[in-house]
C-alpha beads as a LAMMPS data file, in Angstrom:
LAMMPS data file: protein, C-alpha beads

183 atoms
182 bonds

1 atom types
1 bond types

-500.0 500.0 xlo xhi
-500.0 500.0 ylo yhi
-500.0 500.0 zlo zhi

Masses

1 110.0

Atoms # bond

1 1 1 -145.969 124.921 409.439
2 1 1 -148.234 126.660 406.931
3 1 1 -146.531 129.233 404.683
4 1 1 -147.922 131.775 402.241
5 1 1 -145.603 132.947 399.490
6 1 1 -146.422 136.229 397.778
7 1 1 -145.156 137.372 394.378
8 1 1 -145.808 141.136 394.332
9 1 1 -147.244 142.656 391.199
10 1 1 -149.465 145.630 390.565
11 1 1 -151.656 143.946 387.936
12 1 1 -151.182 140.333 389.063
13 1 1 -150.176 139.447 392.626
14 1 1 -149.436 135.748 392.892
15 1 1 -149.952 133.811 396.106
16 1 1 -149.346 130.228 397.108
17 1 1 -149.939 128.363 400.365
18 1 1 -148.034 125.215 401.354
19 1 1 -147.624 123.122 404.474
20 1 1 -144.348 121.708 405.702
21 1 1 -144.368 118.681 407.991
22 1 1 -140.772 117.771 408.750
23 1 1 -139.178 117.704 405.315
24 1 1 -142.466 116.947 403.502
25 1 1 -144.181 119.705 401.541
26 1 1 -147.859 119.760 400.650
27 1 1 -149.701 122.132 398.332
28 1 1 -152.727 123.805 399.911
29 1 1 -153.792 126.443 397.355
30 1 1 -152.545 129.070 394.916
31 1 1 -153.950 131.895 392.882
32 1 1 -153.594 135.359 391.474
33 1 1 -155.187 138.570 392.689
34 1 1 -155.891 140.806 389.692
35 1 1 -156.230 144.568 389.656
36 1 1 -157.016 146.757 386.681
37 1 1 -157.746 150.346 385.815
38 1 1 -155.972 153.652 385.970
39 1 1 -156.687 154.602 389.578
40 1 1 -153.644 153.373 391.517
41 1 1 -155.345 153.719 394.899
42 1 1 -158.246 151.483 393.828
43 1 1 -155.843 148.902 392.398
44 1 1 -153.837 148.833 395.645
45 1 1 -157.063 148.549 397.646
46 1 1 -158.167 145.563 395.532
47 1 1 -154.786 143.844 396.042
48 1 1 -154.944 144.466 399.788
49 1 1 -158.525 143.213 400.153
50 1 1 -157.766 140.116 398.086
51 1 1 -154.636 139.265 400.060
52 1 1 -156.386 139.825 403.406
53 1 1 -159.124 137.426 402.242
54 1 1 -156.580 134.754 401.214
55 1 1 -154.757 135.031 404.551
56 1 1 -158.024 134.746 406.489
57 1 1 -159.174 131.760 404.424
58 1 1 -155.964 129.682 404.563
59 1 1 -154.591 130.810 407.969
60 1 1 -150.845 130.671 407.256
61 1 1 -148.437 130.804 410.202
62 1 1 -145.752 132.742 408.347
63 1 1 -145.301 134.610 405.075
64 1 1 -142.606 135.207 402.486
65 1 1 -142.340 137.962 399.895
66 1 1 -140.012 138.329 396.947
67 1 1 -137.743 141.362 397.134
68 1 1 -138.098 143.911 394.371
69 1 1 -135.367 144.237 391.818
70 1 1 -134.616 147.624 390.306
71 1 1 -135.764 148.214 386.727
72 1 1 -134.434 150.746 384.268
73 1 1 -137.899 152.328 384.403
74 1 1 -138.078 154.228 387.701
75 1 1 -141.865 154.730 387.504
76 1 1 -142.488 150.978 387.055
77 1 1 -140.117 150.206 389.938
78 1 1 -141.955 152.665 392.193
79 1 1 -145.348 151.145 391.326
80 1 1 -144.032 147.632 391.940
81 1 1 -142.703 148.871 395.274
82 1 1 -146.193 150.026 396.204
83 1 1 -147.605 146.594 395.383
84 1 1 -144.800 145.053 397.439
85 1 1 -145.861 147.313 400.319
86 1 1 -149.311 145.706 400.160
87 1 1 -147.653 142.251 400.070
88 1 1 -145.854 143.130 403.328
89 1 1 -148.736 145.006 404.965
90 1 1 -151.466 142.349 404.760
91 1 1 -149.465 139.551 406.474
92 1 1 -148.120 142.020 409.049
93 1 1 -151.697 143.054 409.889
94 1 1 -152.472 139.361 410.472
95 1 1 -149.546 139.133 412.900
96 1 1 -147.419 136.913 410.655
97 1 1 -143.640 136.959 410.599
98 1 1 -142.425 137.760 407.089
99 1 1 -139.331 136.540 405.279
100 1 1 -138.013 138.449 402.297
101 1 1 -135.944 136.763 399.598
102 1 1 -134.073 137.937 396.525
103 1 1 -135.154 136.299 393.250
104 1 1 -131.800 134.508 392.905
105 1 1 -132.061 133.100 396.449
106 1 1 -135.520 131.709 395.659
107 1 1 -134.292 130.079 392.458
108 1 1 -131.269 128.629 394.235
109 1 1 -133.428 127.162 397.018
110 1 1 -135.942 125.607 394.613
111 1 1 -133.813 124.687 391.579
112 1 1 -130.282 124.717 392.962
113 1 1 -129.177 127.421 390.523
114 1 1 -129.580 131.149 391.166
115 1 1 -130.092 132.053 387.511
116 1 1 -132.718 129.437 386.603
117 1 1 -135.465 130.429 384.185
118 1 1 -139.201 130.346 384.920
119 1 1 -139.688 126.975 383.212
120 1 1 -137.035 125.360 385.421
121 1 1 -138.570 126.904 388.550
122 1 1 -142.056 125.681 387.610
123 1 1 -140.709 122.187 386.884
124 1 1 -139.039 121.959 390.301
125 1 1 -142.114 123.329 392.083
126 1 1 -144.118 120.535 390.412
127 1 1 -141.512 118.013 391.591
128 1 1 -141.731 119.246 395.171
129 1 1 -145.524 119.611 395.172
130 1 1 -146.768 116.594 393.175
131 1 1 -150.095 117.094 391.430
132 1 1 -150.046 120.876 391.744
133 1 1 -151.813 122.933 389.092
134 1 1 -150.814 126.593 388.867
135 1 1 -153.357 129.358 388.409
136 1 1 -150.656 131.085 386.356
137 1 1 -146.950 131.940 386.326
138 1 1 -147.306 134.434 389.183
139 1 1 -148.902 131.742 391.373
140 1 1 -146.072 129.333 390.480
141 1 1 -143.551 131.990 391.513
142 1 1 -145.433 132.496 394.791
143 1 1 -145.256 128.764 395.527
144 1 1 -141.500 128.871 394.864
145 1 1 -141.223 131.750 397.356
146 1 1 -143.172 129.710 399.947
147 1 1 -140.908 126.673 399.368
148 1 1 -137.802 128.834 399.771
149 1 1 -139.141 130.208 403.059
150 1 1 -140.093 126.748 404.333
151 1 1 -136.572 125.450 403.609
152 1 1 -134.987 128.536 405.165
153 1 1 -137.177 128.307 408.286
154 1 1 -136.330 124.627 408.683
155 1 1 -132.598 125.408 408.466
156 1 1 -132.963 128.186 411.058
157 1 1 -134.833 125.849 413.442
158 1 1 -132.113 123.202 413.070
159 1 1 -129.395 125.753 413.745
160 1 1 -131.216 127.071 416.808
161 1 1 -131.722 123.541 418.121
162 1 1 -128.037 122.780 417.611
163 1 1 -127.049 126.001 419.359
164 1 1 -129.380 125.265 422.267
165 1 1 -127.915 121.794 422.574
166 1 1 -124.398 123.218 422.478
167 1 1 -125.330 125.868 425.013
168 1 1 -126.722 123.208 427.334
169 1 1 -123.441 121.307 427.091
170 1 1 -121.444 124.456 427.802
171 1 1 -123.627 125.261 430.830
172 1 1 -123.274 121.696 432.100
173 1 1 -119.491 121.863 431.674
174 1 1 -119.447 125.250 433.410
175 1 1 -121.532 123.915 436.260
176 1 1 -119.108 121.002 436.622
177 1 1 -116.169 123.432 436.858
178 1 1 -118.022 125.461 439.475
179 1 1 -118.809 122.335 441.487
180 1 1 -115.161 121.244 441.358
181 1 1 -113.992 124.662 442.507
182 1 1 -116.462 124.662 445.410
183 1 1 -115.476 121.175 446.558

Bonds

1 1 1 2
2 1 2 3
3 1 3 4
4 1 4 5
5 1 5 6
6 1 6 7
7 1 7 8
8 1 8 9
9 1 9 10
10 1 10 11
11 1 11 12
12 1 12 13
13 1 13 14
14 1 14 15
15 1 15 16
16 1 16 17
17 1 17 18
18 1 18 19
19 1 19 20
20 1 20 21
21 1 21 22
22 1 22 23
23 1 23 24
24 1 24 25
25 1 25 26
26 1 26 27
27 1 27 28
28 1 28 29
29 1 29 30
30 1 30 31
31 1 31 32
32 1 32 33
33 1 33 34
34 1 34 35
35 1 35 36
36 1 36 37
37 1 37 38
38 1 38 39
39 1 39 40
40 1 40 41
41 1 41 42
42 1 42 43
43 1 43 44
44 1 44 45
45 1 45 46
46 1 46 47
47 1 47 48
48 1 48 49
49 1 49 50
50 1 50 51
51 1 51 52
52 1 52 53
53 1 53 54
54 1 54 55
55 1 55 56
56 1 56 57
57 1 57 58
58 1 58 59
59 1 59 60
60 1 60 61
61 1 61 62
62 1 62 63
63 1 63 64
64 1 64 65
65 1 65 66
66 1 66 67
67 1 67 68
68 1 68 69
69 1 69 70
70 1 70 71
71 1 71 72
72 1 72 73
73 1 73 74
74 1 74 75
75 1 75 76
76 1 76 77
77 1 77 78
78 1 78 79
79 1 79 80
80 1 80 81
81 1 81 82
82 1 82 83
83 1 83 84
84 1 84 85
85 1 85 86
86 1 86 87
87 1 87 88
88 1 88 89
89 1 89 90
90 1 90 91
91 1 91 92
92 1 92 93
93 1 93 94
94 1 94 95
95 1 95 96
96 1 96 97
97 1 97 98
98 1 98 99
99 1 99 100
100 1 100 101
101 1 101 102
102 1 102 103
103 1 103 104
104 1 104 105
105 1 105 106
106 1 106 107
107 1 107 108
108 1 108 109
109 1 109 110
110 1 110 111
111 1 111 112
112 1 112 113
113 1 113 114
114 1 114 115
115 1 115 116
116 1 116 117
117 1 117 118
118 1 118 119
119 1 119 120
120 1 120 121
121 1 121 122
122 1 122 123
123 1 123 124
124 1 124 125
125 1 125 126
126 1 126 127
127 1 127 128
128 1 128 129
129 1 129 130
130 1 130 131
131 1 131 132
132 1 132 133
133 1 133 134
134 1 134 135
135 1 135 136
136 1 136 137
137 1 137 138
138 1 138 139
139 1 139 140
140 1 140 141
141 1 141 142
142 1 142 143
143 1 143 144
144 1 144 145
145 1 145 146
146 1 146 147
147 1 147 148
148 1 148 149
149 1 149 150
150 1 150 151
151 1 151 152
152 1 152 153
153 1 153 154
154 1 154 155
155 1 155 156
156 1 156 157
157 1 157 158
158 1 158 159
159 1 159 160
160 1 160 161
161 1 161 162
162 1 162 163
163 1 163 164
164 1 164 165
165 1 165 166
166 1 166 167
167 1 167 168
168 1 168 169
169 1 169 170
170 1 170 171
171 1 171 172
172 1 172 173
173 1 173 174
174 1 174 175
175 1 175 176
176 1 176 177
177 1 177 178
178 1 178 179
179 1 179 180
180 1 180 181
181 1 181 182
182 1 182 183
């Protein structure tokens, strides 16, 4: 499974692509899409075009985006929300399913502690993706988001497989009861 993690930001939108094969993770690529200037619409357009290009180039099968936390500054929160909209829009346009994760959930999945600092997160991303070089802190965060989603998706698949197996047993037992009642 190929996953793109996206760390929304209006000036710097981090992205990271990994592959998961069983429980093995492999780094594919990471980077940062930069936007500058005063015209918000142009900045959002640049973020969108850059993210669409990354998705087309690396062909992920699923995406994950960090949820926005609320700042004391309402204007900054609103602008970050607009960048997050781009982070959700581009993968949706490509037909990808999208997971959304709170910052503490990402840290807990990658480090084991929900209140880990950026240095701890980067250290654990390096441990899980040996040899990785980050294009910057936003790209490292995006890789952590992708790792969190990969782990979460794997857990969901295991649960579904277990439920299907259990359901098959229940159907088999039910069929046996029906057969006994018919005989």
